[in-house]
Phi, psi and omega in degrees: 000145174282167173307315185295315182303319182291319181303319179292350182255006180276132186301328185255035189291338174219080191299110168070008184289307176249055179305135175073013189250344191254127184283170177293324176298326179293332186270002177301138181089348173281131184258110186289341184253007188255138157072018175307319186284347178300325181297314184287312187289330181232081186274003181298152176300152173288158170283174186300318180296318177297318181299315182294318180292322178297311179304312181303319180299309184286335171297320181293318178300310184293325182300332183290341182243027174058034175241136180251130175260104186284161185305325182292354178277357185302308179301305178300325177300314184292320182290319177294331177294316186295330185248021190295339186269002186246026182285143178263140169288142178293122184286152176199162170252126180279126177269314182197155178226126184254120185240163174214117179059038178084355180265131173283120180270319179197163172231153171255130184221161170244127178255142184281165174293157175166181187272129177238149172256124189225148169220145179244132180231148180229072180275179178290325180246147176303319179297326181289319184293319182285326182286316179289327174299314184291323178302327172293318178293325170309311180296322176295315180295323188261058166090348180275065179209169188294339174277347186057029187222166172289126184274332188093163193231144166244157176226145015270164168277138184245131176249117178273123178241150176233134174280140171293167179300137185096339170082005185273331181226165177281147163291138184299323184287125181237126175265127178252127185223159165214145184284129184292146180302161191306325182295340182261001181274344182246011179218178179290119183289151171303146181258151182279154176277334184276116182297343181282348180259137173237146178247114188230155171263119178257146173290165176300153177224149184244124189225157171255123188244133178230122182285142166221155180249154179113205182274161173234110176241169177302322179296314183286324180293314175302316182298322182287327176298314183291322175299319185291323179292327178296321181290314187282322188083194183286132171209125183269002178266005175248143174294137180247359181246348179226145184216173179232142171242120178259126178252120183257324193252168183270164181296341178285000179256110184308312180254080185289149178270130176222169178222141169261131178249127167266139189250125175288145179290333184223154167292000000 
């Protein structure tokens, strides 16, 4: 196999870029267990031909879902690939865990105050908004910042959604955010070159989190919101028009881990 063929089989070959967009059919031939170590063992940049072919592959996949991966994403894709094993988990404190017959139904957590990088997009489709938003964040992470360096990545990536009046459909504007790595939480964080990206300090938040697997589209997220309300019942202490979707895994994972977060009005 060529280096490119191996690269296309790495589970983390494009971390979170076209999140929620690749179907199981698209993933045929991807081997989830092979060559994770190749990125760490062979950190040298790909040659130009391999970079172009890798970009073309992802452009083809994304186009089937009406998302465009532009040429300027070549560098960030490669940089994120090389550093895919160094992602930091978003810290939190578990308040309670609710189970039924040994299965965790949901958890209540508190996430700390800290610096977040965010971008808001309002595309025709939910999937387009979160993908295009995160590609902007990727470029910020990969040196398009005031420090001129790779900043590092945390998971999950959070998508804030708001329901229109009546609660039947999503507002088109989706905010995509990630918590800056620990080294930037105790100092002035680097600033983005892209004016669409903001770095802000947010207060702590208390959420109810329920895991679901698979793709995230407006339809699947709406279904998860409705299911979670059925489980919880009526609660006046939770926001009913705004929710968060937390995405943990890469497109190369067929049953990706996501969470729907309900937000408490008060800590």
